[in-house]
N, C-alpha and C positions, 0 to 999 in steps of 0.2 A: 620832613627834612630836619636834620640836626642843626642846632644853633651853635656857632662858635661864641664862647664867652671867655672873659678874662679869668685866668686861674693863678693861684699862688702856691709855690712850695712853702709849707708852713715851718719846717724845721730841717733845713738842709744840712745841719751840723751832724745829724745822725740818721741811720736808716730805721724808719718806723713805718708801720702799715696798719690796716684794719681799724681805722679810727672810730671809736664810739664817743660821741660828743654830747655833753649836757650843760645846761645852764643851772647852776646852783647859787641861790641868793644873789642873782644878778651878774654872776661871773661865769665865763665859759671855760670849761675844762675838757681836755682831750685825753682819752684813754686808749692808747694804741698798743699793738704788739711791737716787739723790739727785734728787728732783724739783725743778724750778724753773719760773718763769713764762716759758717760752720763747715766741717769736713764731712757732714752727713751726706749720703748719696742722694742724687736727684732722681726721683721716681714718681710713679702715679699715686703713691701713698703720701706724698708731701713730706718725705723724710728730711728734705733739705731745709724745711722751715723748722729749725731746731731751737726755737726761742727759749730763753731761760730766765727772763725777768720782764717786769713791767715798769715803765716810767709813767708819770703823770705830767702832762703839759698843761699850762694855763695861758690864757690870752691876757696880756698885760695892757689892755686898752679896750676900745669899743668897736673896732672895725677888724673883722677877721682878714680882710684883704690887705691891711697895712700894719696893724698893731704888732709889737714885739710878742714873741712866744717864749715862755719860760719853761725850762726843764726843771721840775721839782725833785728830780732824782729817783732812785729806785724805790718803788712803792711795794713791790713783792718780788721775792726771788724764789726760784723752784726749790732751792736747798732748804727753805723754810716751810715747805708744804709737805707734811709728814707722809702722805699717801702717794705723792706724785713721783714719777720716774723721769719724764721728759715732755717737751713740746708744750709750752705755754702759748696757746694760740689766742685768737680774738677773745677779748673780755668785755664786760660792761659793768657800769657802776650806777647805783641808784641811791637816793636818799631815803632812808626808811622812816617809818612812823615815829621812831624813837629819836630822830635827829642824827643818827649815825649813818655811815656810808657803807654800802654792801657791794663788794666786788664779786661777780660771778665769772668764773673762768674755766675753760677746758684744759685738761692735761691728761696724759696717759698714765695710768696707774702702774703698779709693779708687774701686772700681767699684760701691759701694752694695750689696754682698752681705754678709750677716752671716757672720762667721767667729768662731772661738773662740780668744782669746788666753790666754797664761799669764804671770803676774807672780809674782815670788818675793820673800820677805822673811825676815829672821831673827826677826821678831817678829810675833805675831798681829795687832798693831795697825798694822803697816806702818812706814814706807812700802814699797810694793811696786814692784819694778823689772820692767818688761815685757820679754819676749823680743822680738827684732827682727822676728819673723814669727809669724803665727798657726799653730795646729796644722794640719799637712798633712791635707787631706781633711775639714776641719771645716766645718760649716754650721749655720744656724739659731741658736736662742736658748736662754736659761733653763737654764744648766748647773747641775747639782747632783751632788755626788760622794759616794758611799758608800765608806768604808773598811770592808770586810767583815772582821769578826773570824773568820769561818769559814775563810778562805784567805789573809788578809793582803794581798788585792788591792784595787785602787781601781777603782771602776766609775762612769763618768759617765753621767748621764741628761740628755737635752736635747731641745729641739724646741718649736716653736710654730707653729700655722697662722695664716693671714691675714698680718699684718705680720711674723710670725716666719719667713716664707718656706718653711716645711717642706713645703707642698704643691707646691713647685717641684721636689722631689726624689723619685726612685724608685731603689731599689738604690744609694743613696748617690751618684747622678749627677743633675745638673740635667737636667730634661726638655727636649727640643728644642722642644716646643710651649709652654714657659713654664708659667704658672700654670694648673692644672686640678684639678678635684675629681672623685672617683668619684661614681657615682649613689648616691642615698640608701640603697639596699638593699645596697650593697657595704660591706665592712669599712672602718671609719674609718681616716683617716690616723693612723698610730701615731707616738708618740714614739720616741726612739732610746736604746739603751744601748751602751756600748763600755767595754772594759777599757783602762786607761791603761798605758803603757809603764813599765818599772822606773824610768826617770829622771823620770817624771811629766810629761814634755814633749811626748809624742806619743800617738797611738792605738796600742795593741798589736795591734789587729785592725780589721776593717771594722765599723762600727756596725750593730747589729741592731735590728729592730723590737721595740717593747714592746707586745705583744699583750694586750689586755684582753678577756676573755670573760665571758658571762653564766653563770648557774648550770648551764646545759645544755652549756657548753663552746663556745658559738657566739660568734664575734667580735662585739663591739659595732659597730653600723653607723654610716655617715655621718649618716643621718637621725635617729639617736637622740641628739640634742644635749643631752638631760638627763643623759647618762651618758658620752658619748664624750670622748676626750682633746682638749684644745685647746692648753694650754700649762702652764707652772709645775710641772714634774716635781719631786717630792721622794721620797726613799726613806729609810725608817727600818726598824729591826727591833724586833719585840716577841715575846718568847717563841719565838725561833728562826724566826719567819715574816718574810717580806719584805713590807712595806707600801708599795706604790707609790701616791702621792697626787698629785692634779693638779687644774687648773682646767678647767671646761667652757666658759670664755670667755663667749660671748653669752647663756648661761643662768645665769651668775654663781654657780656652785656650786663648792665644793671637794669632790671625791669621792675614793674610795680603792678599791684592789683588792689582793688578797693572793695571794702566790705562795710557792713552796718553794725558789726560788733566785733570784740576781740578774737572770736573763734572763727569767723568767716561763715560761709565760704567767701572767697575774694575773687572778683571778676577782673581778669587780665585787662589792662588798659594801655600798656605800651612800654617804651624804652625810656629810662631816665638818662643813661649815659652809654654812648657807643664805645666800642673797645678802646682801651688805653694802650700805651707803650708798656709791654710786659704781659705776662700770662694772666695773673690774677687781678680781680677787681673786687673791692670791698668798701663799704661806705657807711655813712650815717647822715641823717637829714634832721636839721634843727632850726628853729626860729630864734634869732637873736636880735634884739631891738625890733625894728619894723621889717626886717628882711629875713628871707629863708635862705639857708646855705646847704650845699652838698659837700661833705667831707669824703675824700676817697684817697687812693694812692696810685702811683705808677712806678715804673722802673727807669725813668728818664735820667736822673743823676748818676745811676750806676751803669748807664749805657746798655740797658736791657737785661741785666742780671736779675733773674726773677726772684732770687732769694734776698735781694737787697733792694727794698722798695722805699719810697718816700711819700710823705703826707702832702695832700693838696687840698685846696678849698676853692669853691666858686659859688656864685649866687645861683639860686634855683628860682624859677618862676612858674606860675600857674596860669592857665587860661580861665576864662569866666566859668566854664563848665566844670572846673575842678581838675581837669587833666593837666599833667606836667609837661612843660616844654622840653623836648629832648635836647641834651647837651652833647656836642661833639667831643669825644674823648681825646683825640690826638690834637696837639697844639701846633705842630710843625709838620710841613710836608715830608721832611726826612724821617719822621717817626712812622 
């Protein structure tokens, strides 16, 4: 049964979504996408999410549930990305070995294919300067990067089906037949994981599938849309285990699976967040101080307009066996 917990809208002054959250040098930073009332059509390709810049938010205090949140302004604008045409979707930022900050972001190139770009800054709040070209061999959306304390390597998790274009690829190559899906009884289209190069600017290897299995070790299938991966990869570690969390998309849940290494396989364990008010759900999980927090979004302040979403935060808790207590997504009966 889902638990009702106190939640907070983090930045009601503007519409932002897809929060990637990190603690750098003891301070918490939020890297969201930036919604606006675009005239782009509302369709299954996500055209209405026509984001064109990124802002960086920072917590001006020690308690995410009460402390002020500061907007540090535009960190990157699509007009300053030479190769990009449109749609700056979910990004992530990590601190590199050289002390600089690396932003990984998806955007559609001049041929309308999603690629992964890299932008660099000396400050966690930016501004970030984009590299002239996307990462070679990159595709799809929703980049999230784990700096693994076990081996000091950086692992990127990415991918999203439908508008995220992941279903167009097999073995990291675009299919000749274009968009196609396996049958319902076949393994679900997996997200991807890839180790980054030492300079943080390229892939160090070919991306690998992130396989999610049930308790019997069988891959989650296409037809199991209550549990299968759709988009919004996030990776965090808890007591030495790797927690891969993600959105189920059209069934509107945040779920998670646990593995013993960055590549998996990951065994499905349950639901983190039940459906929220609005179509999409996207998140990050971070420890700040002594507590764990779930950052996500919904469409409450816009009264359900899916393209205008708002950031939220609530505390996350674990049971003794390492499983996560499910959180109720809806805050009010009217939602």
